[in-house]
Structure formats: structure tokens, C-alpha cells
N, C-alpha and C positions, 0 to 999 in steps of 0.2 A: 504494500500500500504506500502511495506517495505521501510525503509530509502534508501536502495541502489537503489530501483526502482525509488524513487523520484529524486535521483541524476541523473539518466539516462534521466529523462524528462527535467531537467534544461539545459539551454545552458551554454556554457563555460563562457560567460559574466555574467550570473546569478549566477553561482557557484563562480566566482571571487568576485562578489558583496557581496554574502552571507559571503564568507570568510573574506572579508574586514570589513563587518559589525560586525562579531564575534570578529575579532582582535581589532576593535575599542572599542567594549563593554568590552573586557578583559582589554584593556589599561585603560579605564575609571575606571574600578573596582580597578585595581592596584593603580591608582592615588588617588582614594578615600581612599583606605586603607593606602597609604603613608601619606595623609593629616591627617587622624585620628591618625596615629602613631606620626607624628610631633606635633600635638596638644596635645596629651597625654604626650609626652616627655616634652614639655614646661611646662605643668601643674605640672608634677612630679618634675621637676627641681625647679620650683617656690615654691613648697610645702616643698621639702627636704632641699634646700639650707640654709634657715634660721636656721633649726635645726642643720645642719652640722656646720655652722658658730658658733652657740652658744656652741655646743659641743667642738669645737676646742678651743674656748676661755676658757671654763671651764677646759679642759685638760691642757692648758698652765698655768692657774692660779694654778691648783692643783700641777703641776710639780714644779713651782716656789716655792710654799709654802712648798711642801714636801722636796725639796732639801735644802731650808733655814732652816727649822725646824730640819731635820735630820743632817744637817751640824752643827748646834748649839749643838745638843746632842753629836755628834762625837767630837767636840772641848772639851766639858766637859769630855767626856770619856778619851780623850788623857791625860788630867790632872792627872788622878789617875790610869790609866791602863798601865802597862809596855808593854803589847802586842801592844797597839795602840799608844805609845808615838812617834814612828818614822813615824806615819801617814799611816801605812800599816794595812791591814786587814779589813775584813768586820765585820759588827755587825748587830744585830737584836734587836728589841724591841717587846714586846708582852704583852698582857693581856689575860683575859679569853676568849675573842672573836676573837682577831686579832693578826697577827704576821706581822711585817714589817721588811724586810731585806734591809740593806743599803750596797751596794757593791762599793768599792773604785776602 
């Protein structure tokens, strides 16, 4: 029997009950997926947050150290460089592997 023929056999009440049952099943499936999403979201946050906090602390420590060290070098540079005596100008330091640019 074709599905359209099966629909003709069912009463209106039976059709409405079937529709309600299907809607209920779809709603349960959506709710289950939402719960899975929420659970995974909480897990991801709990896993990533400590790394993010540590990275933030490391970046803050690096920034503070970099500015302090480069500031000290800049102060020494001002002592003997006419270009930097008035506190203006950028400078860079480098070796065979790295170059660090300090912008004022």
C-alpha cells in the first residue's frame, strides 16, 4: 500500500495523533542534541580555560619583561646616540637568529 493510500485509511484523529507523535519525537531529538551541545560546550570551556589563563599570564609576564629590558637598553642608547638623546625614534636589536624592534 502506498503512503498516500495509508493516509486515506486513517481518521483525522489518527492523523493528528501521528503528527503529534512525530512532532514530539522531533522535539525530543532536538532537546537531546541541545543537551549534548551544552555538555560538550562545558567540557571544552573547562579544558581550554586553564590554558587561556596560563597563556594570558605568560603574555603579561613577557610584555612586562620585554618593555623593562628594552627600556633599559633604550636608556643606555640615549646616553651615547645623538639621534635618540631627545627620547625620539625607534630602535632594533638583532643577532643571527632574531630581530626585535622597539617603537616609541
